[in-house]
Structure formats: structure tokens, C-alpha cells
N, C-alpha and C positions, 0 to 999 in steps of 0.2 A: 504494500500500500504506500502510495506517495503522500507527502504532506498535503498536497492539493486535495486528496480524497478524504483525508481524516475528518475534516469538519463536517462533510456531508454524512460520513459514516456515524459520527457521534449524534447527528440529528435523526438517524434512523434510515438513511438512504444509502444503499450499497452499490456504488458505481461499478465496482469490480464484478459483482453478481450480474448486473445488467449486461456488461460486456461479455461475460462468460455465456449468458443465455443467448446472445446474438450469435456467438460462435457455434453453440449447440444446435441452433435451429436453422442455420444457413442451408444445410443440405435438404432439410425438410421443406423449407420454402422454395428452394430451387427446383424441387421435384414437381412443383405445380406450374412452373413457367411454361407459357405457350409462346408461339412464334412472335407475338407482338411485343414481348417484354424487352426493354432496352437497358435496364439497370439491375444491379444486385441490391440486396437489402443493405440498409445502413445510410442511405442518402437522405437528403431533406425531403425529397418527393420521389415517387416512382414514375418512371417514364414508360409509356406504352404507345406503340405505333399500330393503330388498327388497320386491317386490310379492307379498303373501301372499294376494291375493284368490282365486286359483285353488287354494289349498292348504287342506286341512282340518286337517292335523296336520303342520306343517312341521318338518323335521329338517335341521340343518346337517351337512355332511360336509366334513372338512378333510384336506388332504394336504400334505406337504412333501417336497422332494427336491432333488438337484443334478444335475450332468451327469458327475460322476466324472472320470476321467483323459482323457476326450475333449478336455478343456480343453488338455491338453498338445499335442495335434495342432493345435488352433487357434493356440497360441503358435508352434509349429514352422513352420506354413504361413502364419502371419500372416493368418488368415481369421477374422473376428470377427462377421460379419453374420448368421450362421445359428445360432450356439451359444445365443442367447437363445430361439430357437424350441424347441430341445431342452429348455431349462430349463422353459418353460411346459408342454410336452408331457408331461413326466414326472409332473407333479402333476395336470394336468387330466384326463389319461387314467386316473389312479387314481381321481379323484373320480367320473367318469362310470361307472365300474365298478359303483358303488352305485346307479346310475340317477339320479344327481344332476346338475343343471345348474350348471356353474361360474358363480359370481357375480362374484368378483373375485380378483385375483392381486397378490401383493407380492413384490418381489425384494430380494436382498441382494448387493451387489457390493463386494468388498474387494480392494485392491491396495496395492503398496508405494509407487508414485508414480502419481498420477492423470494419465492421458493422455486429454485431453478427447475427441479424435476417435475413438480406439479404444473408449472407454467409450460414446460416443454410438452407435457401430455395434452394440455389444452390446445396448443398450437398444432400438434400432430392431428388432432381432430379437425381443426380448421382446414388443414392441408387436405385431409381426406375429403371433406365437403367440397373444397374447390375442385379437386380432381373429378368428383362425381358430377359436378356442374359444368366441367370443361372450361373453367376460368382460372386465371393466375392469381395467386396470393401476392399482390404487387408490393405490399408494404403494410406497416402498422405502427402502433405506438404501445410501449410498455411503460406504465407510470407506477412508480413506487411512492405511496402517499401514507406515511406513518400516522397512526392514530385516526385515520379516516375510515378504515374498514376494520372489522373484527378479526381476531386471529384466525388465519387459514382461509379468510374470505377474499373474494375478488369480484370484479364486475367486468362485463363484456359488452361491447357493441360492435356492429359490423356495417360495412358500406360496400355496395356493389354498383358497378356501372356496366350497362349492356348497350347493345346497338341493334337497330332495326331499320329497314327501309320504310320511309314514310308511308308508301302505299300498301305496306303489309302490317301496319300497326293494328293490333286486335283491341277494339274498344267496345264491342257489343252493339255498335250502331246498326249492323245488318241483321240483328236477331228479329225473327218474325214469329207470329202465332203458328203453332204446330211444330216448331223446332224441338229437338230432343236434348234432354240434359243427361249426360253420362258422368257418373261419379267414379273417381279413381280412389282406390283404397288408401287409407292412411296406415302408418306403421304403428300407431298408438295415439297417445295424447298430443304428440308433437310438442309445441312449446306454449300452449295456452291453457288458462284455467288453473294454474298451479297454486295460487293462493288458496283456492277452495280445496284442491286436491290435498294439500298439506294439512289443512284443518281436518278433513275427513280421515286422512291417514292417522293423524294423532289420536283422534277419537276411536279409531278401530282397534288400536293396540298392536297392530302388525309391526314387525321389525323388518329391516332391509333384507336379511337373509332368509326370512320365512318364505314358504311357497305361496305364490300369489294364487288366490282361488280361481279355479277353472283353467289353470295353465300349468305348464311344466317349468315355468320360470320363477325366479325369485321376485320379491317385491321390488327390489332396487333395479332389476333388469327390466321389468315392465314399466316402471315409472320413469326410468331414464333412457328408454328406447329412443334413439335419435329420430328426428324429423325426416320423413322421406323427401328426397330431392327429386322433383318432377322434371327438371330441365331437359335431360336427354330424351325423355319420353315425349314431352310436348313438342320439342323441336323436330323430332321424327314425324309426328303427326302433321305439323305445319309444312313440312317439306313437300308433301304430296296431297294433302286433303284440305278442304276449305272449312276452316274452323271459324265460327262466328263470335264466340265468346269464351273466356276463360275466367275461372274463379279460384282463388287460393283461400281455403277455409282456415282463417286464423281467429284472432280475438273477435268475439261477437257471433261466432258460429254461423249457422245457415242464415239466420234472420238479418244479420247486418252486412254480410259479405256478398250474397247473391244480388241484392238490389243495386250494387255499385256498377253493374254492367247492363242493367235492363233499360231499354228505351221506354219513354213515357207511354203509359197506356197498356203496358204488358206486366204480367206476373209469372212467377215460377211456381208450378204445382209439383211438389215433391211427394212421391209415394213411399212413405216410410215402410221399412221391411223388405225393400227390394235389394238390400245389400247386407253383407255380413257386419254385424255390430260386435266388436271385440269384447272379450270378458271384462276388460278394465272399465268399459262404459256401463255395463250392467251392474258391476260392483259399486261404482260411484253412485249410480241412480238409487240402488237399494240402500246403501249405507246412509245416504243423505235424505232419503225419502223425497227425491225429486221427480217431477213429471218429465216425459220425453220432450215436451215443449221447452222446459227449463234447460234440460240437457243440451238441446240443439241450439239454444241461445248462447251457451258457454263453450261447448266442446265440438270437435269435428264428428264425433260419434261414428267413426269408421270411414268417413269420406274426407280426404284431405285436399282434394282438387276436383274441379268440375269443368267439363268441356261441353259447349253448346254447339250443335251441328244440325243441319237439315235432316229430316227424316229419311231422305233418299240415301244418305251415306252413313247412317248410324251403324249398319252391320259392318261396313268397311272399317270404321273407327274401332269398333269392338274387336274385330279380328286382328287389327294391327296392335291393339293394346295387349291382347292375349299373346301374340307373337313376341311382344316385348316383355313378357312375364310380369305385366302389371294388372292385378285383379281389378276389374271394372264392371259396372252394371249400368243399365238404363234405369235411371232413378226418377225421371220426371219429364215434364213437358212445359213449353211456353204457351201461355194462354192470354186472352184479352183480360184486362183489368178494369173492373167497374169502379166508379168513383166511391171512395171510402174503403175499398178493399186494401188489404196488406199486399205488399209486393211479393211476399213469399207465403204460399199456402201449403201446409204439410198435412197430408191425409194419413190417418192412422186406421189400421184394420179394426 
């Protein structure tokens, strides 16, 4: 340690640990680099040269998000290798909703005291998420903030930039009565509703290593199952098929997210029971004595993403999704909306 570092160290910030972390993650970050990356990590900003040859009128699409209080369970269970996947998923899934291909991702990691191995595991997860989405981990920031976070705790946020041709932006404007809604399976809770989940878990008495009811997994495996990244699946569909609308089911569930793409005068009729509802959702409903309406306002309930297409190509879309090993179901239809009706109508058997 140099004299220059000592004052910072006495204040609780370890510059040497930060430098060591950068060295430890260089190869991890480099493994995500795509053709457009022009810089290594460590600079003031990341440089990226996009390939615009196939685009007539390129438009950038940006998104940012975190993972909410799912982090609290990562701390409780001391599981840190998957939360980075969640971080990437929340932003890249939003970007691809517009029809955009994610280009690069940046992360922000803040903690009270930098623990190199724990941080490395988080960043490994971020790199895995970037590879799944086909984008580069272009850079990020690691902030050590003594006394700001509790022991062993950290916070995460992420930022993604994608690109799409202006005439290929998906915004729902072409959705019409009779169009079909196809639901793509979620991997579990994804990253929403965890404040309620943690309360229900505490009241249940279950521990992280207990078997989760109705599954062969542990409680911590089910609750920390990473968010599914839909980017390669959706881009594959967009390559050959006319998709009219895309929905990422995040906070607010079905009722708040579907209306974001619906033209005026239209509603989405969802036929509940047309898809597989995972055991985690049945358990949460029963433990908290919630109705399915309440569940669908908070959680994805087994559908993490939706695709709206014309009835003429629905079978082609479903066949393509099956070939891509993505469980999917026809779950509803677009209908006319009368004055005073909600934009989302869910029918229960």
C-alpha cells in the first residue's frame, strides 16, 4: 500500500481491492465482447462502433432497471451467481420489446465494503446474461461506499442500448381486432413482487435449503431462479414473421403491462388456464390467500413475455417457438373495447 492509498483505506475504501477486482474480471468481461467493441475495461467510457450497413434509418433504444428486493434473498441465501442474469434480463427484455437488438450493457455495483469474490460472482452472472442476449458488457462502475449499505449488502442497476431500423420498430400500432396473443413461459418469479414474496416466505417458516412444495428444488433455487432472457427468441421471430406487438410482463403484471401496446378502442381478452402456472405461483396464492386477479396484478404467473400476431400466422409462430425450445401457448385475443371497459379482461373457468 502506498501513502496515497492509506487515507482512503482508513476511511473504509480499499483502492487496492478495487484494482484487484478489475484484474479478476477482465477476462470475464472480454468474453462478452462483440464485433463493435473498441475499448477494454478501465477507460472513462466504453466505445462501440455499431454496424449500420443493414439499416436504412437506425434508431437507438435505451432501457435501465435493477432487480429490486430480490437482492435481499441473494444476501439471505448467500447466492450471488444468478442475480446478474436478472439485472441484464430486465433491461434487454425491455429493449427487444421495441424490436431492437441489444448492442451493449453497462452495470453499476455499489457496496459498503468491497468483497472481491462475491463481486466477481455477480459480474460473472452479468456476463452470462449479456452472452444470452448477444450484447457486450461494455463497461460499468464499482462504488465502495462505507456505512451506506449493511454488511454483505450491495445494490445493482443496469443500462442497455439497442438498435432498430425505424420502419421495423414494434409499437403495437398495427394491432387489430381478432389478433392472437401468444404467451411465452417465464422461468419463475423473474424479478418482480419480491417485497411481498419475502413477507410470505417469512410467515411460512420455510428455510432456503428446504424442499420447495410441489418441486424437486430447494426454496432458494426456486426463489432465485434467474429471469428468462427472451432476446434471441424474439429476434428469431422478427426475422421472418410479422409481429404486431410485444409485451414484457414485469412490475404491474398483466393489468399494467399489456395496455402499454394497445391502440385506442381495443382490449386484450386473456383466457386464464391456457398455460402452465408454476408451483411457486400456486404456493404464493395459497399462502397469502390471494385471488388470481390479485396475483396477475403483481406476478407474471407463468407468462413472462407476450407476442401479438394475426390469426393467419399464429401456428407458424407457435411452431417456431417450439423449435426454439420455448414453451408457449395461445392465451388470448384482441377485441373491441367499449367505453368504460378495462383494457385487459381475464376470463376464468
